[in-house]
C-alpha positions as CSV (number, residue, x, y, z in Angstrom):
1,X,70.3,76.3,51.8
2,X,69.4,74.3,48.5
3,X,66.3,75.6,46.3
4,X,65.2,72.8,44.0
5,X,61.6,74.9,43.4
6,X,60.6,74.4,39.5
7,X,63.9,72.1,38.8
8,X,62.6,70.0,36.0
9,X,65.9,66.9,37.2
10,X,69.3,66.6,35.3
11,X,72.4,64.5,34.8
12,X,73.5,62.3,37.4
13,X,76.3,63.8,37.5
14,X,75.1,66.9,37.8
15,X,74.2,66.1,40.7
16,X,77.1,63.7,42.2
17,X,78.9,67.1,41.9
18,X,76.6,69.4,43.7
19,X,76.5,66.4,47.0
20,X,80.2,66.3,46.8
21,X,80.9,70.1,47.3
22,X,78.0,70.2,50.0
23,X,78.8,66.5,51.9
24,X,83.1,67.6,51.5
25,X,85.7,65.5,53.1
26,X,83.7,62.7,54.8
27,X,81.9,61.3,52.6
28,X,84.9,61.0,49.6
29,X,84.2,57.9,48.0
30,X,81.1,56.5,49.6
31,X,78.5,55.7,47.7
32,X,75.9,58.7,46.4
33,X,74.1,56.5,44.4
34,X,73.5,53.2,42.8
35,X,71.7,52.2,40.0
36,X,70.6,48.4,40.1
37,X,68.4,46.5,37.4
38,X,66.7,43.3,36.7
39,X,68.7,40.1,36.7
40,X,68.7,40.4,33.3
41,X,70.0,44.0,33.0
42,X,72.8,43.3,35.5
43,X,76.0,44.5,33.4
44,X,74.1,47.6,33.8
45,X,74.4,48.0,37.2
46,X,75.6,51.4,37.8
47,X,77.3,53.4,41.5
48,X,78.6,56.9,41.6
49,X,80.6,57.6,44.7
50,X,81.7,61.4,46.8
51,X,84.0,62.8,44.6
52,X,87.2,65.1,46.2
53,X,86.1,68.5,45.5
54,X,89.3,71.7,46.3
55,X,85.7,73.8,47.1
56,X,83.7,71.7,49.6
57,X,82.3,72.9,52.1
58,X,81.0,69.9,54.2
59,X,78.4,71.0,55.7
60,X,76.6,69.8,58.7
61,X,73.3,70.9,57.8
62,X,71.1,71.8,54.8
63,X,68.2,73.1,54.4
64,X,66.3,72.3,50.4
65,X,63.3,73.8,49.0
66,X,61.2,71.2,46.3
67,X,57.8,71.4,45.1
68,X,55.8,69.0,43.8
69,X,57.1,70.1,40.7
70,X,60.9,69.1,41.4
71,X,62.5,66.5,39.5
72,X,65.5,63.9,40.8
73,X,68.4,63.3,38.4
74,X,67.2,60.8,36.6
75,X,69.6,61.0,33.4
76,X,73.3,59.8,32.9
């Protein structure tokens, strides 16, 4: 169970780390998130992949608790 209530957001690198721990080996190397900008900003396009983590859980099921106040990782 992942409780994101009252989470005000955070760093993409932290959400990438957490997602890699949750997803485990089956997801290593796959795209976690991809930022695509307008034609004028293509140099800022970035992709973050799931990473190998020694303590990964490789969960097959996850329950997430969130509220309207829960924010995503929106800063790098």
